[in-house]
C-alpha positions as CSV (number, residue, x, y, z in Angstrom):
1,X,-18.2,95.8,44.3
2,X,-15.9,96.3,47.1
3,X,-12.3,94.9,46.9
4,X,-11.0,93.9,50.1
5,X,-7.1,93.2,50.5
6,X,-5.9,90.6,53.5
7,X,-2.9,91.0,55.4
8,X,0.0,88.6,54.2
9,X,-0.7,86.5,57.3
10,X,-3.7,85.5,55.7
11,X,-2.0,83.7,52.7
12,X,0.9,82.1,54.5
13,X,-1.8,81.4,57.4
14,X,-2.4,77.7,55.7
15,X,1.4,77.0,54.9
16,X,1.8,74.6,57.5
17,X,-0.5,72.9,56.1
18,X,0.1,73.0,52.5
19,X,3.9,71.6,53.3
20,X,2.8,68.2,54.7
21,X,0.9,68.0,51.9
22,X,3.9,68.8,49.4
23,X,6.2,66.7,51.3
24,X,3.9,63.6,51.0
25,X,3.1,64.3,47.3
26,X,6.9,64.6,46.7
27,X,7.8,61.5,48.5
28,X,4.8,59.9,45.9
29,X,6.1,61.3,42.7
30,X,9.9,59.0,42.5
31,X,8.5,56.1,44.0
32,X,5.0,56.4,41.2
33,X,8.5,57.4,38.2
34,X,10.4,54.3,39.6
35,X,7.1,52.0,39.4
36,X,6.4,53.6,35.7
37,X,10.2,53.3,34.7
38,X,10.4,49.6,35.4
39,X,7.3,49.3,34.0
40,X,8.4,50.7,30.9
41,X,11.8,48.5,31.1
42,X,10.2,45.0,31.9
43,X,7.7,46.1,28.9
44,X,10.5,46.8,26.2
45,X,12.3,43.9,27.4
46,X,9.1,41.5,26.9
47,X,8.9,43.3,23.3
48,X,12.5,42.7,23.0
49,X,12.6,38.9,23.8
50,X,9.0,38.5,21.4
51,X,11.1,40.0,18.4
52,X,14.1,37.5,19.0
53,X,11.6,34.9,18.9
54,X,10.0,36.1,15.6
55,X,13.3,36.2,14.2
56,X,14.4,32.7,15.4
57,X,11.2,31.2,14.5
58,X,11.5,32.9,10.6
59,X,14.9,31.4,10.7
60,X,13.5,28.0,11.5
61,X,10.8,28.1,9.1
62,X,13.2,28.9,6.5
63,X,15.6,25.9,7.3
64,X,12.6,23.7,7.7
65,X,11.3,24.9,4.1
66,X,14.5,23.9,2.3
67,X,14.7,20.5,4.2
68,X,11.1,19.6,3.1
69,X,12.5,20.7,-0.6
70,X,15.7,18.6,-0.2
71,X,13.6,15.9,0.9
72,X,11.0,16.1,-2.0
73,X,14.2,16.2,-4.1
74,X,15.3,13.6,-2.8
75,X,12.2,10.9,-3.3
76,X,11.8,12.1,-6.3
77,X,15.5,10.7,-7.7
78,X,14.3,7.7,-6.1
79,X,11.4,7.1,-7.6
80,X,13.2,7.9,-11.0
81,X,16.1,5.4,-9.8
82,X,13.6,3.0,-9.3
83,X,12.1,3.3,-12.8
84,X,15.4,3.3,-14.2
85,X,16.6,-0.2,-12.5
86,X,13.1,-1.6,-13.3
87,X,13.7,-0.7,-17.0
88,X,17.8,-1.7,-16.8
89,X,16.1,-5.1,-15.3
90,X,13.8,-5.3,-18.4
91,X,16.7,-4.5,-20.6
92,X,18.8,-7.0,-19.6
93,X,16.2,-9.6,-19.4
94,X,17.4,-13.0,-21.4
95,X,14.0,-12.3,-23.6
96,X,15.2,-9.0,-24.6
97,X,18.3,-10.1,-25.1
98,X,17.2,-12.9,-27.7
99,X,13.9,-10.5,-29.0
100,X,16.5,-8.1,-29.6
101,X,19.2,-10.2,-31.4
102,X,16.8,-12.3,-33.6
103,X,14.9,-9.6,-34.6
104,X,16.6,-6.0,-34.6
105,X,20.3,-7.7,-35.0
106,X,19.6,-10.3,-37.4
107,X,21.7,-12.8,-35.4
108,X,21.3,-16.0,-35.9
109,X,20.9,-18.9,-33.2
110,X,24.0,-21.7,-32.8
111,X,22.8,-24.7,-33.6
112,X,25.3,-25.7,-30.9
113,X,28.0,-24.4,-28.5
114,X,31.5,-23.9,-30.2
115,X,34.5,-23.9,-28.3
116,X,37.1,-21.3,-30.4
117,X,40.8,-22.0,-29.3
118,X,43.2,-19.1,-30.1
119,X,46.9,-20.2,-30.3
120,X,49.1,-18.2,-27.7
121,X,51.2,-17.1,-30.8
122,X,47.7,-15.1,-31.9
123,X,47.2,-13.3,-28.4
124,X,50.6,-12.0,-28.6
125,X,50.7,-10.7,-31.8
126,X,47.2,-9.0,-31.5
127,X,48.4,-7.3,-27.9
128,X,49.1,-4.1,-30.3
129,X,45.8,-4.2,-31.8
130,X,43.5,-1.4,-30.6
131,X,39.8,-2.6,-30.2
132,X,38.6,0.9,-29.3
133,X,36.2,2.3,-31.2
134,X,38.0,5.5,-31.0
135,X,41.3,4.5,-32.4
136,X,40.7,1.5,-34.2
137,X,41.8,1.7,-38.0
138,X,41.0,-0.5,-40.9
139,X,44.0,-2.4,-40.7
140,X,43.8,-3.0,-37.0
141,X,40.4,-4.6,-37.7
142,X,41.4,-6.9,-40.1
143,X,44.3,-8.3,-38.7
144,X,41.6,-8.9,-35.4
145,X,39.7,-10.8,-38.5
146,X,42.2,-13.1,-39.7
147,X,43.1,-14.1,-35.9
148,X,39.1,-14.8,-35.3
149,X,39.2,-16.8,-39.0
150,X,42.7,-18.6,-38.1
151,X,41.5,-20.0,-34.8
152,X,37.4,-21.1,-36.0
153,X,39.1,-23.0,-39.2
154,X,41.3,-24.8,-36.6
155,X,38.4,-25.3,-33.8
156,X,37.2,-28.6,-32.5
157,X,33.8,-29.5,-31.7
158,X,32.4,-31.2,-28.6
159,X,31.6,-34.8,-29.5
């Protein structure tokens, strides 16, 4: 095995060729770096826009869910209102009132209408009588019964 040493000029003989190659590679590297950085920037921007859209869609779905629940509650309350209105109409029907008054309360229907005339003096005397169930006393009720009894005894019948 023999070892030969080449002069320095042999090493730098192709230096002119390598310098052109180095210059062309140096101009290509910044262009490639710019392209890669622009692509990365646009990719990041796209991901950011997609993330914002995902957040907005999530908020929109939450509001839609709440509105749907409120709509169901409104419809439920409307159904309940209709049921209560039907029940009220049934309770206020003349047949139902007659059934309650005749059967449960034991009231007797009048044979003919009765006109009760109340003297204005009795009306002014009863102005201080409270008919509210929370403040009624037995003396108040007795005075009202007396007024009604006096009025009925002096009534006139329709002929």
